[in-house]
C-alpha positions as CSV (number, residue, x, y, z in Angstrom):
1,M,96.0,104.9,142.3
2,L,92.4,105.9,143.2
3,R,92.0,107.7,139.8
4,T,93.2,104.6,138.0
5,I,90.8,102.5,139.7
6,A,88.0,105.0,139.3
7,I,88.4,105.2,135.7
8,G,88.5,101.4,135.3
9,L,85.5,101.0,137.2
10,L,83.7,103.7,135.3
11,C,84.5,101.9,131.9
12,F,83.2,98.7,133.5
13,V,79.9,100.2,134.5
14,Y,79.5,102.1,131.0
15,T,80.0,98.8,129.2
16,N,77.6,96.7,131.4
17,L,75.0,99.5,131.5
18,S,74.5,98.9,127.9
19,L,72.8,95.6,128.5
20,Y,70.1,97.7,130.1
21,A,70.1,100.7,127.5
22,Q,67.4,99.2,125.5
23,P,63.8,100.9,125.0
24,G,61.7,100.1,127.9
25,A,64.2,98.3,130.1
26,P,64.0,98.8,133.9
27,N,66.7,100.6,135.7
28,P,69.3,98.0,136.8
29,G,68.9,99.1,140.4
30,P,71.2,98.2,143.4
31,R,70.7,94.4,143.2
32,A,72.0,94.5,139.4
33,A,74.7,96.7,140.5
34,A,75.8,94.5,143.2
35,A,75.7,91.4,140.8
36,A,77.9,93.3,138.2
37,D,80.4,94.1,141.0
38,A,80.5,90.5,142.1
39,D,80.7,89.3,138.5
40,S,83.7,91.7,138.1
41,L,86.0,89.1,140.0
42,R,85.9,86.8,136.9
43,F,88.2,89.3,135.2
44,Y,90.9,88.6,137.3
45,G,91.1,85.1,136.5
46,A,90.3,85.0,132.9
47,V,90.8,87.2,129.9
48,N,87.5,88.9,129.5
49,T,88.6,92.3,128.8
50,Y,90.6,94.3,126.3
51,I,92.7,97.3,125.8
52,N,92.5,99.2,122.7
53,P,93.8,99.3,119.9
54,V,92.9,95.8,119.0
55,L,94.8,96.5,115.7
56,P,97.8,98.4,116.7
57,G,99.9,100.3,114.1
58,D,98.7,101.4,110.7
59,H,95.3,100.2,110.0
60,P,93.3,103.0,108.4
61,D,89.8,103.4,107.0
62,P,88.8,100.0,108.6
63,T,85.8,98.1,107.1
64,L,84.1,95.2,108.9
65,L,82.4,92.0,107.6
66,K,80.4,89.6,109.6
67,V,79.6,86.2,107.9
68,G,78.3,83.6,110.4
69,D,80.6,83.4,113.2
70,D,83.6,85.0,111.5
71,F,84.5,88.5,111.1
72,Y,86.7,90.1,108.3
73,H,88.6,93.4,108.2
74,C,90.2,95.3,105.4
75,G,90.8,99.0,104.6
76,S,93.2,101.2,102.7
77,S,96.5,100.0,102.1
78,F,97.8,102.9,100.1
79,H,101.3,102.3,98.4
80,F,102.0,99.0,100.5
81,T,102.1,96.3,98.4
82,P,100.7,93.5,97.9
83,Y,97.6,95.4,98.2
84,L,94.5,95.1,100.5
85,P,95.4,92.6,103.4
86,I,92.6,90.6,104.6
87,Y,92.3,90.1,108.4
88,H,90.1,87.5,110.2
89,S,88.9,87.2,113.8
90,K,86.4,85.2,115.8
91,D,86.1,87.4,118.6
92,L,86.6,91.0,117.2
93,V,89.8,91.3,119.5
94,H,92.4,88.9,118.1
95,W,93.1,89.5,114.3
96,K,95.3,87.8,111.8
97,I,96.2,88.3,108.2
98,I,94.7,85.6,105.9
99,G,95.4,87.1,102.6
100,R,96.0,89.8,100.2
101,V,93.7,90.7,97.4
102,L,95.7,92.5,94.9
103,S,99.2,91.4,93.7
104,P,101.7,93.8,92.0
105,E,101.1,91.9,88.9
106,K,97.5,92.6,88.7
107,A,97.9,96.4,89.8
108,A,98.8,98.1,86.6
109,M,96.5,101.0,87.5
110,V,98.1,101.6,90.8
111,T,100.5,104.4,91.4
112,D,102.7,103.2,94.5
113,K,104.3,106.4,95.4
114,P,103.6,107.6,99.1
115,S,100.0,108.9,99.7
116,N,98.8,107.2,96.3
117,G,98.1,103.3,96.0
118,V,95.0,101.8,96.9
119,W,92.4,103.4,98.9
120,Q,89.2,102.2,100.5
121,G,89.2,98.3,100.8
122,A,85.5,97.8,101.4
123,I,85.0,94.1,102.0
124,T,81.6,92.8,101.8
125,Y,79.5,89.6,101.1
126,F,76.4,89.5,98.7
127,Y,74.9,87.3,96.1
128,G,76.9,84.4,97.6
129,S,80.3,85.8,97.0
130,Y,82.8,87.9,98.7
131,W,83.7,91.1,97.1
132,I,86.1,94.0,97.9
133,Y,85.7,97.4,96.3
134,F,88.6,99.9,96.2
135,S,89.8,103.1,94.6
136,S,92.8,103.7,92.5
137,G,92.2,106.3,89.7
138,G,88.5,105.0,89.9
139,Q,86.3,102.3,91.5
140,W,87.3,98.7,91.1
141,F,86.1,95.5,92.4
142,S,87.5,91.9,93.0
143,K,85.6,88.8,93.7
144,A,86.1,85.5,95.6
145,D,84.4,82.4,96.7
146,L,86.4,82.5,100.0
147,P,88.0,85.6,101.7
148,T,91.3,83.8,101.6
149,G,90.9,83.9,97.9
150,P,92.0,83.6,95.0
151,W,90.5,87.0,94.1
152,T,89.6,87.7,90.7
153,A,91.5,90.3,88.6
154,P,90.4,93.8,89.1
155,V,87.2,95.1,87.2
156,R,86.6,98.8,86.8
157,V,83.1,99.9,88.1
158,T,81.5,101.9,85.3
159,E,80.6,105.6,86.0
160,N,77.5,107.1,84.6
161,P,76.5,110.8,84.2
162,K,74.2,110.7,87.0
163,T,76.3,109.1,89.5
164,G,79.1,111.3,88.3
165,P,82.9,110.4,89.4
166,L,82.6,107.5,92.0
167,G,85.3,108.8,94.5
168,Y,87.7,107.1,96.7
169,D,86.0,106.5,100.1
170,N,83.2,104.3,99.4
171,S,81.6,101.5,101.2
172,I,79.1,98.8,100.5
173,F,75.5,98.4,102.4
174,V,73.5,95.3,102.1
175,D,69.8,95.7,102.8
176,D,67.6,93.2,104.6
177,D,66.5,91.8,101.4
178,G,70.0,91.1,100.3
179,K,70.3,93.8,97.9
180,P,73.5,95.8,97.9
181,Y,74.2,99.4,97.4
182,M,77.4,101.4,96.9
183,V,77.6,104.4,99.4
184,I,79.3,106.8,97.2
185,K,81.6,109.5,98.4
186,N,83.6,111.9,96.1
187,G,84.8,115.2,97.5
188,Q,83.5,117.2,100.3
189,K,79.8,117.7,98.9
190,V,79.0,114.3,97.1
191,N,77.5,111.7,99.2
192,R,75.1,109.4,97.2
193,L,73.7,105.8,97.1
194,Q,73.2,103.6,94.1
195,A,72.3,99.9,94.0
196,L,74.6,97.0,92.5
197,G,73.8,94.3,90.2
198,R,74.8,90.7,90.3
199,D,77.6,91.5,88.1
200,G,79.0,94.1,90.8
201,Q,78.1,97.1,88.7
202,L,75.9,99.8,89.4
203,T,72.1,99.6,88.5
204,D,68.9,101.3,89.2
205,S,69.0,105.0,89.9
206,V,71.1,107.2,92.0
207,I,69.8,108.3,95.5
208,N,71.2,111.8,95.8
209,L,72.3,112.6,99.4
210,D,74.4,115.8,98.5
211,W,72.4,117.7,101.0
212,I,74.2,115.9,103.9
213,N,77.2,118.1,103.7
214,A,76.2,120.9,101.5
215,K,77.3,123.4,104.0
216,L,80.4,121.5,105.0
217,Q,78.5,120.5,108.4
218,Y,80.7,117.4,108.9
219,S,84.1,118.8,107.4
220,W,84.6,116.1,104.5
221,A,81.8,113.9,105.6
222,E,84.1,111.0,104.4
223,G,84.1,107.2,105.0
224,P,80.3,106.9,105.1
225,V,78.9,103.7,106.1
226,M,75.4,102.3,106.8
227,C,73.6,99.9,108.7
228,K,69.9,98.9,109.4
229,R,67.9,98.1,112.7
230,N,64.4,98.1,113.7
231,G,63.3,99.5,110.3
232,Y,65.6,102.6,110.4
233,Y,68.6,103.0,108.0
234,Y,71.5,104.7,109.6
235,Y,74.2,106.6,107.7
236,F,77.5,107.5,109.6
237,P,79.9,110.1,108.0
238,A,83.4,110.8,109.5
239,G,84.5,114.2,109.8
240,D,88.0,114.1,108.4
241,V,91.4,112.3,108.8
242,S,91.8,114.1,112.4
243,G,88.5,113.0,114.0
244,G,84.7,113.4,114.1
245,Q,82.1,110.7,113.8
246,Y,78.4,111.6,113.2
247,V,75.1,109.7,112.5
248,L,71.8,110.4,110.5
249,R,68.6,108.1,110.1
250,A,65.6,107.6,107.9
251,S,62.9,105.0,107.7
252,A,63.5,104.6,104.0
253,L,66.2,104.9,101.5
254,T,65.3,108.4,100.1
255,A,66.9,111.4,98.6
256,D,64.3,113.5,100.7
257,S,66.4,115.5,103.2
258,T,63.1,115.9,105.4
259,K,62.9,112.2,105.9
260,W,66.2,111.9,107.5
261,E,67.0,113.0,111.0
262,R,70.5,114.4,112.1
263,L,71.5,112.8,115.3
264,G,74.6,114.4,115.9
265,N,77.9,113.0,117.4
266,F,78.2,109.3,117.3
267,F,80.8,108.8,120.3
268,K,80.1,109.5,123.7
269,P,82.5,111.8,125.4
270,S,85.5,110.0,127.1
271,P,85.4,110.1,131.0
272,D,89.1,109.2,130.7
273,P,91.6,111.9,130.9
274,A,94.5,109.6,130.3
275,N,92.9,108.4,127.1
276,T,95.4,108.5,124.2
277,F,93.2,107.9,121.3
278,P,91.1,111.0,121.5
279,R,89.1,111.3,118.3
280,P,88.1,108.1,116.9
281,N,86.2,108.2,113.7
282,H,85.8,106.5,110.2
283,I,84.1,103.6,111.7
284,A,83.0,100.4,110.0
285,A,79.3,99.7,109.7
286,P,78.1,98.3,113.0
287,V,77.4,94.6,113.3
288,Q,74.9,92.7,115.8
289,L,76.1,89.6,117.6
290,A,73.9,86.7,118.5
291,D,73.4,88.0,122.1
292,G,71.9,91.2,120.5
293,S,75.0,93.5,121.3
294,W,76.3,95.6,118.6
295,W,80.0,96.6,117.6
296,T,82.0,98.6,115.4
297,I,85.8,99.4,114.8
298,G,87.2,102.8,114.1
299,Q,90.5,104.5,113.6
300,S,92.2,107.2,115.5
301,Y,95.9,108.7,115.8
302,Q,97.5,108.2,119.4
303,H,98.6,111.0,121.3
304,H,98.5,112.5,124.5
305,G,99.7,116.0,125.5
306,K,103.4,116.1,124.2
307,D,103.6,112.3,123.9
308,D,102.9,111.9,120.1
309,W,102.7,108.5,118.3
310,S,100.9,110.0,115.3
311,G,103.7,108.6,113.1
312,M,102.5,105.1,113.7
313,G,99.5,105.8,111.8
314,R,95.8,105.5,112.2
315,Q,95.4,102.7,114.7
316,T,92.1,100.5,114.9
317,S,90.1,100.1,118.1
318,L,87.0,98.1,119.1
319,Y,83.9,100.0,120.4
320,Q,80.5,98.8,121.7
321,V,77.4,100.4,120.1
322,I,74.5,101.0,122.6
323,W,70.9,102.0,121.6
324,E,68.8,104.5,123.2
325,N,65.3,104.6,121.7
326,D,66.8,103.7,118.2
327,R,69.6,106.3,118.7
328,P,73.1,104.6,118.4
329,W,76.0,105.6,120.5
330,G,79.6,104.4,120.3
331,M,81.0,103.8,123.7
332,P,83.7,106.4,124.7
333,P,87.3,105.8,124.0
334,V,89.3,105.0,127.1
335,S,92.8,103.7,127.9
336,T,91.4,101.3,130.7
337,P,90.1,97.7,130.4
338,V,86.8,97.1,128.4
339,V,84.5,94.1,128.6
340,K,85.0,92.1,125.3
341,P,82.3,90.7,123.2
342,A,80.6,87.4,124.4
343,L,82.8,85.4,121.8
344,T,85.4,82.8,121.9
345,N,89.0,83.2,120.3
346,N,90.2,80.4,118.1
347,K,93.7,80.6,119.7
348,T,94.6,83.5,117.5
349,P,97.4,85.7,119.3
350,W,97.1,89.5,119.7
351,R,98.0,91.3,116.5
352,S,102.0,91.8,116.7
353,V,104.8,92.0,114.1
354,H,105.6,88.4,113.0
355,S,108.9,86.5,113.7
356,D,110.1,84.9,110.7
357,H,112.8,82.4,110.0
358,F,112.5,82.2,106.6
359,E,111.8,78.5,106.2
360,N,109.2,78.5,103.5
361,D,109.5,79.2,99.7
362,Q,107.0,82.0,100.0
363,L,106.7,85.2,102.2
364,G,104.1,85.3,104.7
365,D,101.1,87.7,104.1
366,W,102.3,89.8,107.1
367,W,105.1,91.2,104.7
368,H,104.7,94.1,102.5
369,F,107.0,96.2,100.2
370,L,107.0,100.1,99.6
371,T,107.1,99.6,95.8
372,K,105.6,97.3,93.3
373,G,109.1,96.4,91.9
374,A,110.5,95.6,95.3
375,A,109.2,92.0,95.3
376,A,111.6,91.1,92.5
377,G,114.5,91.7,94.8
378,V,113.4,89.3,97.5
379,S,114.1,85.5,97.2
380,L,113.5,82.7,99.7
381,T,114.6,80.0,97.5
382,Q,118.3,81.0,96.4
383,R,119.4,80.1,99.8
384,K,117.2,77.9,101.9
385,G,116.3,79.3,105.1
386,W,117.5,82.7,104.3
387,A,115.8,85.8,102.9
388,R,118.0,87.0,100.0
389,L,117.6,90.8,99.3
390,T,119.1,91.9,96.1
391,P,118.6,95.7,95.3
392,D,118.6,97.3,91.9
393,S,120.0,100.7,91.7
394,G,118.4,101.8,94.9
395,R,117.4,100.2,98.3
396,T,115.2,97.0,98.6
397,H,113.1,96.7,101.8
398,L,111.1,93.9,103.4
399,V,108.9,95.3,106.2
400,Q,105.7,94.9,108.4
401,K,103.6,97.5,110.0
402,E,105.1,98.5,113.5
403,T,102.6,97.6,116.4
404,D,104.5,98.4,119.7
405,H,106.2,101.1,121.6
406,F,108.7,98.5,123.3
407,Y,110.6,95.7,121.4
408,S,113.9,94.4,120.4
409,V,114.2,93.6,116.8
410,V,117.0,90.9,115.9
411,T,118.6,89.7,112.8
412,R,121.5,87.7,111.5
413,L,122.9,88.7,108.3
414,E,125.7,88.1,105.8
415,L,127.1,90.7,103.4
416,N,128.3,89.9,99.9
417,T,131.8,90.7,100.0
418,K,132.2,90.9,96.3
419,D,130.2,94.4,96.4
420,S,132.4,96.9,98.4
421,A,129.5,99.3,98.8
422,V,126.8,96.7,100.1
423,R,125.0,97.6,103.3
424,G,122.3,95.6,105.0
425,G,120.4,95.5,108.3
426,I,117.3,96.6,110.1
427,Y,115.0,99.4,109.0
428,L,112.2,101.7,110.2
429,T,110.5,104.2,107.9
430,N,107.7,106.6,108.2
431,G,104.8,106.7,105.7
432,N,106.5,109.7,103.7
433,Q,109.8,107.5,103.6
434,R,111.5,111.0,104.5
435,V,112.4,110.0,108.1
436,F,114.1,106.4,108.4
437,V,116.2,104.5,111.0
438,R,118.9,102.2,109.9
439,L,121.0,99.9,112.0
440,F,123.2,98.1,109.7
441,S,126.6,96.5,108.7
442,E,128.6,98.0,105.8
443,L,131.7,97.3,103.9
444,T,132.4,100.6,102.3
445,T,136.0,101.9,103.2
446,N,135.9,100.3,106.6
447,R,133.8,97.6,108.1
448,R,131.7,99.0,110.6
449,I,128.2,98.8,112.3
450,V,126.2,102.1,112.0
451,L,123.0,103.4,113.6
452,Q,121.5,106.3,111.8
453,L,118.5,108.7,111.9
454,D,119.0,111.5,109.9
455,T,122.0,113.4,111.0
456,A,122.2,111.4,114.3
457,I,124.9,108.8,113.6
458,R,126.5,106.1,115.8
459,S,129.1,103.8,114.5
460,V,131.7,101.2,115.6
461,P,134.4,99.3,113.7
462,Y,133.5,95.6,112.9
463,P,136.4,93.7,111.5
464,Q,135.2,90.4,112.4
465,G,133.9,89.5,109.0
466,K,130.8,89.6,106.7
467,T,128.4,87.9,109.1
468,V,127.0,89.6,112.0
469,W,123.9,89.9,114.4
470,L,122.2,93.1,115.0
471,K,119.6,94.3,117.5
472,L,117.5,97.6,117.4
473,E,116.0,98.2,120.7
474,R,113.0,100.5,121.1
475,Y,112.0,101.8,124.5
476,E,109.3,104.1,123.7
477,H,110.9,107.1,121.9
478,Q,114.3,105.8,122.4
479,L,116.3,103.7,120.0
480,S,119.5,101.8,120.8
481,G,121.6,99.7,118.5
482,Y,123.7,96.6,119.4
483,F,125.8,94.0,117.3
484,S,127.0,90.6,118.3
485,T,129.1,87.7,116.7
486,D,127.1,85.0,118.3
487,G,123.7,86.3,119.0
488,K,124.3,86.0,122.8
489,K,126.9,88.7,123.8
490,W,125.8,92.3,122.6
491,Q,127.9,95.3,122.3
492,A,126.4,98.9,122.0
493,V,126.6,100.9,118.8
494,G,127.0,104.2,120.7
495,A,124.6,106.1,122.7
496,P,120.7,105.8,122.2
497,I,119.1,108.1,119.6
498,S,115.7,109.8,119.8
499,A,112.8,108.5,117.6
500,V,110.6,111.4,118.1
501,P,111.1,112.8,114.5
502,L,109.9,109.4,113.3
503,D,107.1,109.0,115.7
504,K,105.6,112.4,116.0
505,V,102.9,113.9,113.5
506,Q,104.4,114.1,109.9
507,P,103.5,116.4,107.1
508,N,100.6,115.6,104.8
509,Y,99.5,113.2,107.7
510,N,102.6,111.0,106.9
511,S,101.3,110.2,103.3
512,W,98.1,108.6,105.2
513,V,100.2,105.5,106.4
514,G,102.3,104.7,109.5
515,T,105.6,103.5,110.5
516,S,107.1,100.1,109.0
517,V,109.7,97.9,110.4
518,G,111.9,95.4,108.8
519,L,115.1,94.8,106.8
520,F,116.9,96.4,104.0
521,A,119.7,96.1,101.6
522,E,121.6,98.4,99.4
523,G,124.7,98.3,97.1
524,G,124.6,94.6,96.8
525,L,123.0,91.4,97.9
526,V,122.4,90.5,101.6
527,D,121.3,87.4,103.2
528,F,119.2,87.4,106.2
529,D,118.9,84.4,108.5
530,L,116.0,85.3,110.5
531,F,113.8,88.4,111.6
532,V,112.5,88.7,115.2
533,C,110.7,91.8,116.4
534,K,110.1,91.1,120.2
535,D,113.0,89.2,121.1
536,G,112.2,87.3,124.5
537,F,116.0,87.1,125.5
538,S,116.2,91.0,125.4
539,L,114.4,93.1,128.2
540,L,110.5,93.1,128.1
541,P,109.5,96.0,130.2
542,A,106.2,95.4,132.1
543,I,104.8,98.7,130.8
544,G,105.0,97.7,127.5
545,N,101.9,95.1,127.7
546,S,99.3,95.0,125.3
547,N,96.4,93.9,127.7
548,H,95.9,93.8,131.3
549,Y,93.5,94.0,134.2
550,G,93.7,95.2,137.9
551,I,97.0,96.9,137.5
552,Q,98.5,100.2,137.6
553,T,102.0,101.8,136.6
554,I,104.0,103.5,139.6
555,H,106.8,105.6,138.9
556,A,109.7,105.2,141.5
557,D,113.5,106.0,141.3
558,G,113.3,106.9,137.6
559,D,111.6,103.6,136.7
560,Q,108.2,102.8,135.5
561,L,107.0,100.0,137.4
562,V,103.6,97.8,137.3
563,T,101.9,96.4,140.3
564,N,98.4,95.0,141.0
565,S,95.8,97.6,142.3
566,S,93.4,95.0,143.7
567,L,93.2,92.5,146.6
568,H,92.1,90.2,143.9
569,G,95.5,90.3,142.1
570,G,95.8,91.4,138.5
571,W,97.5,90.4,135.3
572,L,99.2,91.9,132.1
573,M,100.0,90.3,128.7
574,I,103.0,91.2,126.6
575,S,102.1,90.2,123.0
576,G,104.1,88.3,120.5
577,V,107.2,87.4,122.5
578,D,109.8,85.2,120.6
579,L,111.0,82.2,122.7
580,G,113.7,81.4,120.2
581,A,114.5,77.9,118.8
582,A,113.2,74.9,120.5
583,G,115.0,74.4,124.0
584,A,116.9,77.8,123.7
585,A,114.9,79.3,126.9
586,K,116.1,77.5,129.9
587,A,115.1,80.1,132.6
588,V,113.2,83.5,133.1
589,E,114.6,86.5,135.0
590,V,112.2,88.9,136.7
591,M,113.2,92.3,137.6
592,A,111.1,93.1,140.7
593,S,110.7,94.2,144.3
594,S,108.4,93.4,147.1
595,T,107.5,94.6,150.5
596,K,106.4,91.1,151.9
597,G,107.3,88.6,149.2
598,G,105.2,86.9,146.8
599,V,105.0,84.7,143.6
600,L,104.4,85.9,139.9
601,E,103.0,83.2,137.5
602,I,104.1,83.3,133.9
603,L,101.8,81.6,131.4
604,L,101.8,81.2,127.6
605,D,98.9,82.5,125.6
606,D,96.1,82.5,127.9
607,L,95.3,82.9,131.6
608,E,92.7,79.8,131.9
609,Q,94.0,77.4,129.0
610,G,97.5,78.7,128.6
611,E,100.5,76.7,130.1
612,R,102.0,77.9,133.2
613,I,105.7,77.9,132.5
614,A,107.2,79.6,135.8
615,A,106.0,80.5,139.3
616,V,108.7,82.9,140.3
617,P,109.4,83.6,144.0
618,V,109.9,87.5,144.5
619,K,111.7,88.2,147.9
620,A,111.2,91.1,150.1
621,G,113.6,93.9,149.2
622,K,114.4,96.6,146.5
623,I,114.4,95.9,142.7
624,S,116.6,93.0,142.0
625,S,117.0,90.0,139.8
626,H,114.9,86.8,140.3
627,V,115.7,83.8,138.3
628,Y,113.5,80.8,138.0
629,R,113.8,77.7,135.8
630,L,111.3,77.2,133.2
631,R,108.8,74.4,133.2
632,S,107.1,72.9,130.2
633,A,104.9,69.7,130.1
634,S,104.4,70.2,126.3
635,G,108.3,69.9,125.7
636,K,110.9,72.5,124.5
637,L,109.5,76.0,124.4
638,S,109.9,77.7,121.1
639,G,108.3,80.1,118.8
640,Q,106.1,83.3,119.1
641,H,103.7,83.5,122.3
642,D,101.6,85.9,124.1
643,L,103.3,86.2,127.6
644,F,101.1,86.7,130.6
645,V,102.1,87.6,134.0
646,R,99.7,87.2,137.0
647,F,100.0,89.0,140.3
648,P,99.1,87.0,143.5
649,A,95.9,87.9,145.4
650,G,95.7,88.9,148.9
651,T,97.7,91.9,148.8
652,S,97.8,95.2,146.6
653,Q,100.9,97.1,145.6
654,D,103.0,94.5,147.0
655,I,105.1,93.3,144.0
656,L,106.5,95.9,141.7
657,L,107.4,94.5,138.3
658,K,109.9,96.1,136.2
659,S,110.9,93.8,133.4
660,I,111.1,90.2,132.2
661,R,113.9,88.4,130.3
662,L,114.5,84.7,129.0
663,L,117.7,83.2,129.8
664,T,119.6,80.5,127.7
665,R,121.2,79.0,130.8
């Protein structure tokens, strides 16, 4: 416990000392340190911290754009289509997809096999328009008046002999005078700059920076980005896909290597031995906020010792940038709470897989396909309120990027009984699409429910008919399958199977992308009534939280339990919990123990402005069930919400929380 508290305090001190890390600033001294300690109490009653990653799951090669009070993110989408999803945020912590740039119809130049597709996704703003530059067999751009689109058909960027091939890992830098430059990267030794005209094409002359990585000092020196501060130009190359981030600076945009200073590593070393994102890199160009602070986002694979989650892809985290005598430092990666930017969220939930009841005529932007042609196999209009998947000769998928280590996917489906070989259900696939998990209902030979990952197969007979409910439960690297005739009473599909083959590092870096989760059909059409990824009526382990403050994990009797580590209490947030149809959730069951007894508060969406729906008394004793009727002044609860649990102040390590579950009665 002491180590957990110490790391958390160290992270807090690191972040707050950045306020004093300006040239000529006085040492904070004991008075300022005492003020910071007193100020830390506010973190127990409000959400003023975050836990990385802020964009969990596969979000590689991130770029970041600030326009006024709004932030936009895009990156490489590779073979996932529609290509280039645009994310929006008001506080750099909470993100949502607001559109996609490139539809399959406009992507004739794109090869959508794994490891191909669309790379780069550099979103920018200049000359009064939004632009996005990307690579797919050359450099292309699309343009829009608004980041939500519509985006123009892609235009190819014309190469020239001096620039040479324009590469695949570029970004856009806009100088103080509004003049944009393409930061060109092609192969290991090509690093160049060239201005862009009002037509989006290259203009002026090349600024050759090939000397930057002439001796492969920075491995690939990939994903270069730039920013400007106090008259200095800063150039940030990444090492390679596995990590490494560096920085150079100069007082002018020049090809003269003697005018540039190599500043070395960008990130400070992590003080946290438990950190699971050890080598962040490929940062976006840092941006400055109104309060003078600077921030950036960067990617990293997740692993710690033998616990490998690299299969989820490169996940994106938020880092503050501090300046020491005009030398930028990225704050170190840690697994503990970090003070968030001084910005206000606009009620955007934490980034999670979306529930969908298919009530609209068009798919939400959170869905993607694994091939360009797959979109033709999905319809939301042929049967109102259902998603109809009609495969061709192969398998049709409708998927999202996986974001969590703990969840229960639920769907209700109907098979077309005219097709004897039809199968349909829940699908998980890695980026190579060579390792996949299926929980499905099938009509071949005998009607049955099957859970399969490679040669690991579980199956049970299902003679009840063509309609069935399926649930795939993930508890870290363990997957369990269930089926039901009514969505309430569930039966297991054999013993759990290990997802390690899916989750671990994959050949060729998993084709550069991460795990997707969703629905599939093969052999004939299948109708899906709904898709829920984090079912609130299934167990929600407390250790599966996405954000927290003042808590720690305790191992007891084979369980992983969460408790508060401070006399001020503590809280945790489980993101994206689906509360079902309006009025379905009647009560909440808390599995917990206590030495003295106390009350756990449960709130929706926020600690301060969120609605308190339960105050659960936890009696003294061992781990047991505590049930409490839900209360809602807003009416019947429904939809997808971030679920907050607040521990009482006054004692520490008194209440040990194992899980939460909603009840229908």
